[in-house]
C-alpha positions in Angstrom: 0.0 0.0 0.0 1.4 3.4 -1.0 1.6 5.8 1.9 2.9 9.4 2.1 3.1 10.8 5.6 4.0 14.5 6.1 5.4 15.9 9.3 7.2 19.1 10.5 4.5 21.7 10.3 3.8 24.1 13.1 3.4 27.8 14.1 6.3 30.1 13.3 6.8 33.9 13.2 7.3 35.7 10.0 10.9 35.4 8.9 11.3 32.0 10.6 12.1 28.6 9.2 10.6 25.1 9.1 11.6 21.8 7.5 8.8 19.5 6.3 9.3 15.8 5.8 7.3 13.3 3.8 7.9 9.6 4.7 7.1 7.4 1.7 6.4 3.7 1.7 4.9 0.9 -0.3 6.6 1.8 -3.6 10.2 2.3 -5.0 10.6 6.0 -3.9 13.8 6.5 -5.8 12.2 6.1 -9.3 9.4 8.6 -8.8 9.3 12.3 -9.3 7.8 14.1 -6.3 6.1 17.4 -5.5 5.0 19.6 -2.7 1.6 21.2 -3.0 -0.1 23.6 -0.5 -3.6 24.6 0.1 -4.0 28.0 1.8 -7.1 28.5 4.0 -10.2 29.1 1.8 -8.3 28.6 -1.4 -7.6 25.8 -3.9 -4.4 23.8 -3.9 -1.3 25.3 -5.5 1.9 23.7 -6.7 5.0 24.7 -4.7 7.9 22.6 -5.9 8.9 19.3 -7.7 12.1 17.2 -7.8 13.0 14.7 -10.4 13.9 11.2 -9.4 16.4 10.6 -12.3 18.9 13.5 -11.6 17.4 15.5 -8.7 16.5 18.6 -10.8 14.4 20.9 -8.9 11.6 23.3 -9.9 9.9 26.0 -7.9 7.0 28.4 -8.2 8.0 32.1 -8.2 6.2 32.6 -4.8 8.8 30.3 -3.1 11.9 30.4 -5.3 14.9 31.6 -3.3 13.2 30.8 0.1 12.3 27.2 -0.1 14.4 24.1 -1.0 13.1 20.7 -2.1 15.3 17.7 -1.5 15.0 13.9 -1.3 16.9 11.1 0.5 16.3 8.0 -1.6 17.9 5.7 1.0 15.4 6.9 3.6 12.5 7.2 1.1 11.9 10.7 2.4 11.1 14.0 0.7 11.9 17.3 2.3 10.9 20.9 2.0 13.2 23.4 3.8 11.4 26.7 4.2 13.2 29.9 5.1 12.1 33.5 5.5 8.5 32.4 5.9 5.8 34.9 5.2 2.1 34.9 6.4 1.2 34.1 2.8 2.9 30.8 3.2 0.2 29.7 5.7 -1.3 26.5 4.3 -1.8 22.8 4.5 1.3 21.3 2.8 1.0 18.0 1.0 3.6 15.8 -0.6 2.4 14.0 -3.7 3.7 11.4 -6.1 3.8 12.5 -9.8 2.1 10.1 -12.2 4.8 8.1 -14.0 3.5 9.3 -17.4 4.0 13.0 -16.6 7.1 14.9 -17.5 8.2 17.7 -15.2 8.6 20.8 -17.3 10.3 23.6 -15.3 9.8 26.5 -12.9 6.3 27.8 -12.6 5.1 24.9 -14.7 4.2 22.3 -12.1 2.0 19.3 -12.9 -1.8 19.7 -13.0 -3.6 18.5 -9.9 -4.9 15.5 -11.8 -1.3 14.4 -12.7 -0.6 13.1 -9.2 -1.5 9.5 -8.3 -1.0 9.7 -4.5 -1.2 12.5 -1.9 -0.4 12.6 1.7 -2.8 14.0 4.3 -0.8 17.1 4.8 0.9 19.0 7.6 -0.3 22.5 8.7 2.0 25.5 8.6 0.9 28.7 10.2 3.0 31.9 9.9 2.1 34.8 12.0 3.2 38.4 11.5 
């Protein structure tokens, strides 16, 4: 059974940092592209970042580029999102998601459509106060 379990969320002051983790199990993590997606309160999900399995190439949305870093540890089957200089606008439920194998990651600001993920985690809440 495929499982994605996020952790590391919490409450932080504006300008602070957090590192989110996503523990994956039930599938060969090292061969799948992965993404972080967030859902702000009262809004729809928005793509944050993706990382390729093959060569670790990373892509970001403009809203987080330069502040967030996506990474992966294939030996531990874990995906990470290091978030620095957090802003109140980053408040959201953060999900990790597995990219459908038939989808090709295209670049910055061009994340997969929401229907191009085959598994999502339940999410971890990040609240940034000013």
